[in-house]
N, C-alpha and C positions, 0 to 999 in steps of 0.2 A: 661355452664357446659356440657361436652360431655355425650353421652348416658351411657358409662361405669361408669363414675364418678357419674352420677345421680342414676344409679342402685345401686352402692356401698353405696351411702348415704342412700337410702331407706332401704337397707339391714341392715345397722348399726343401724337404728332406731328400728329394731326388734331383734337385737343380744341378748340383755339381756333376752328377753322372750324365744328365741330359746334355750339359754343356760339353762334356768330354766327347760324347757321341757326335754332336753337331760340329765340333772343331775338327774331328777326323774326317767327317763327311765334306766339310766346306773349306777347310784350311783358312778360314777367316774368323777372327774373334768377334767382329761386329755382326757378321751374318749369323754366327753361332748364337749370339745373344738374341738376335731377332727370331731365330728358329725356336729357342727355348720359350720366348715370350708368346709366340704363336701357339706353342704346345699348351701353355697355360690357358690361353683364350679358348682353345678347343676343349680342354678339360672342363673349364667353367661353364661351357654351354652343353655339356654332355651328361646324361644320367649314367653314373658309374656304379650304381648300386649293385649291379651284377658282376662287376669286375673284381675278380679274386686277387689278382696280382697287379696292383696299380703301377709298380715300377716297370714291369714288362709291358703293360699297356702304353705307358708314356714313352717307353723306348721306341716302340713301333710308330707312335704318333710323331715323335721328333724325326724319326727316320723318313716318314712320308713327307713331312714338311721340307726336310733337306733335299730329298729327291726332287720335289717340285722346284726348289730354289736352284738346284744344279741344272735342271732342264731349262729353266728360265734364263739362267746365265748363258747357256749354250745357244739358246734361240736369239739372244742379243748379239751373238757373234764373238763373245769373249773367249771362246775356245780357239779363236784364230790367233791369239797372242803366241809369239814364239815360245815363251816360257812364262809361267806364273809362279812366283815364289810365295809360298803361304805366309800368313802373318806369323812372325816370330814371337816366342814367349821369352822375354828378357828378364833375367834375375841378376842379382849382385854376384860377382865372381867370388866374393869373400863370404857372403852371408848364406850361400846355398840357395836352393830353389825356393822361390816365393811360395808360401803355403797355398795361395790362391791357384797356383799353377800345378800343384801336386797331382790332382786328379786328371788334369789335361795331359800330363806327361807320363801317366801310367803306361806301361808296355813300351817304354823308351821311344816315344813318338817324336823322333827328330825331324828336322826340316827335310832331310833326304827322303825319308819314308813318305812324308806328306807330298813331296814333289812327285813321287811315283804314283801316289793315289790320284794326283791331278790328271794323270795320263789315262785313267780308267774311264769308261763310260759311266753315266750316272747309275744305271742298274747294277753294273758290275761292282762299282764302289759301294753301293748300299749293301749288296749281298756279302761282300768281303768284310766290310766294317762291322755290320751287325752280327754276322756269324763268327768270323775268325777273331774279332777283337772283343765282342761282348756276348758271345755264346747264345745268340738268339737262334732258335730252331728254324730250319728252312721252311717248315710248314707255316710259320708266322711271317716270314719274309716274303713268301711267294705271292700273297695277295697284294702286297705293296708294289711289286714290279709287274703284276699281271701275268705271271708264269706259273707253271706247275712246280711243286717242290723239287722234282728231278731237274727241271730246267734251271731252277734257281741255284741248285747245287753246282750245276755246270758253270753258271756265271761266276760263282765264288771260286771255283777251281781255276778258271781262266785268269781271274784277278790274282789268285795266289801264285800262279806260275809267273805272272808279270812281276809281282813283288819280289819273289825269290830270285828271279833272274837279274834283277837290277839293284836289289838292296845290298848295302855294304854293312858288314859287322864292324862297328868302330872300336877303337881302343877304349877300354873302360876307365883307365887311369886318368883322372882329370889333370893331375900334375904333369903327366907326359903330354897330354893334349895342349896344355897351356904353354909348355916349353916349345912345342912345334909352332904354335900360333905366334909366340914371341919372336921366334926365329924368322918367321914369315914377315912380321912387322918390321924387324930390324933390316931385313933385306930390301923391303919395299921403301923404307925411309932412305936407305943408302943408295937406292937404285942399282943394287947388286944382282944382275941377271943370273949369274952362276949360283949365287946363294939361294935365289928363289927356286932354281931348278933342283937344288939339293933337297928342298923340303916338299916339293911337289911330286906326287905319283906320276909316272909317265903318261897315264891315261886320265889324269885329273879332269874334272868337269867343273866349269864355272858358269853359274846361272845368275843373271842380273835382271831384276825387274825394277825398272825406273819410272814406270808410269809415263808422265810427260816431262819429267825432269831428268837430271843426271845424264844428259845426252839424249834422253827421250827413248821411249819404247823399251823392249826387252830383248835380251840376246843370250846365246849360249855359246861357250867356247869349249873346245876339247883339246887335250894334249898339253904337256908341260910347257913347251915353248910358247904356244899361243897364250896360255894363261899367265905365264911369267911376263910376257910382253904387255899384257893388259894390266897386270899388277903394278908395273912401273908407273902407270898413269895415276895410280892411287896414292902416290907419295904425299900429296897435300892432305888426303884423308887420314893417312897413317899417323901423321903428326898430331892428330886430335883423337886418336883411338883410345878408348877406355875399355879395359877388360870386362867381360860380362859372361854370364851363362846364357846361351841361346838354345832354347829347347833342351836344357840340361847339359849341353856340351860347351866347351871353350869357344868363345866367340868375341866379337868386337862391336862396340857402338862408337861411331865417329860423330862427334858433336863439336863442330868448329867454334860455336859461340858458347859452349858449355851448358846449353839448355835444350836446344832443339836438335834432334838426331838428323844427320844428313844421310846416314846409311847404317844398316845393321848387317853384319857379316856373320853367317853361321858356317862352321867348318865341320866336315866329317873327316876324321883322321883314323887311318888304319895302318898298322905295321910301321908306325912312326912317321908316316907321310900323309900329306893332305890329298884326299881323293875327291872331295867335293867342296866347293865354295858356293854358298847361296847368299846373294846380296839383295836386300830390299832397300831401294833408294827412291821409292815413290813418295814424294812430299806429302801427298794427300793421306796416304796410309800411315806414314810415320808421324803425322801431326798428333795422333792420339797416343803415341808412345809415352809412357810414364817413366821418365828418367830418375824419378825419386828413388826407385829401387836400386839404383847404382850408387846411392849415397852422396849425391851432390847435384 
């Protein structure tokens, strides 16, 4: 086997891990794939004969690529959006999590956590993701963010406090999750405001990222009454809802024509009530969603 082929084979052994890092950093499957591809290009142009730990080296490379992509995203003004819902990982509700998504979903990376990560600055996000999720030492992260190891540790600490302060521990039982989602759907279909209030946590948060469709723009609603009122407008989508796993939790894909997704709804359920709803209804981002995983 030639040198290039051997290098490509070694890179492929790390691809799933690198994609998992990039997904946590970027919240976008397309951008994550772009970051992994850029990491391969950098590897192919670099003499790694002195690199003892290729996996660790590649992890820092993809981290640097993602950091540059986040900074570029911010410089284009994308941080001004009211809310950005990350790309969902959709799997069949009956067949379990798609094998391709297993590595991406390690550590229970639900949409709610990714939304919190979106609120972090690029350097904070890098320090938290690489250290807390992938155990990269601060000494290796520091050069990427141009800080000392001590300052990098402080970045991760601030990010950790943000995550702990906003993260919700969801109910683990998928059957219970599905029962709550089904009750939500039934109430939305029937326009039953009181029934919606019964399944919503008083402090529920709804985030909708619609791009230029679905009413346009993005928005965030807080409180059971406000969210229940908004949910009543989803009656026409509820009629076409198909159960799915969204980032490993009970969710919904609404596909009015049976083929193209009009919306993906991810739910975070704690203590038997819905505490967060994350809706992706951006036609451009949904266009690439593969509904074959839903069995039809």
